C-alpha positions, 0 to 999 in steps of 0.5 A, spaced: 919 585 348 915 579 351 909 580 348 908 587 351 903 590 347 903 598 349 898 603 346 901 606 340 898 613 339 897 615 346 904 613 347 907 617 341 903 623 343 906 623 350 913 623 348 917 629 349 923 631 345 929 626 345 924 620 349 925 613 345 920 608 346 920 601 344 916 596 340 916 589 338 918 588 330 911 585 329 908 592 330 912 596 325 906 597 320 901 600 326 907 604 328 908 607 321 901 609 320 900 612 328 907 615 327 904 618 320 897 620 323 900 623 330 905 628 326 899 631 322 895 632 328 901 635 331 903 639 325 903 646 329 907 644 334 913 641 329 912 634 332 917 629 328 919 622 330 925 617 327 924 610 327 929 604 326 929 597 327 934 594 331 934 586 331 926 585 333 925 592 336 923 598 333 925 604 337 922 611 336 925 617 338 921 624 338 926 628 334 922 634 334 
């Protein structure tokens, strides 16, 4: 990912259902924490994400 460090929380909040974003595997802990926080904050909207590791990249998909 060439050292790209995009902001996690703002990116997650802007995602629409079906959108996919990628982060380097080194950000997995921050990503997990941020996903949990966004899911709690946006619970009324029914927001949900799936997270999978593909090689050295973590792919996050908004599922609801």
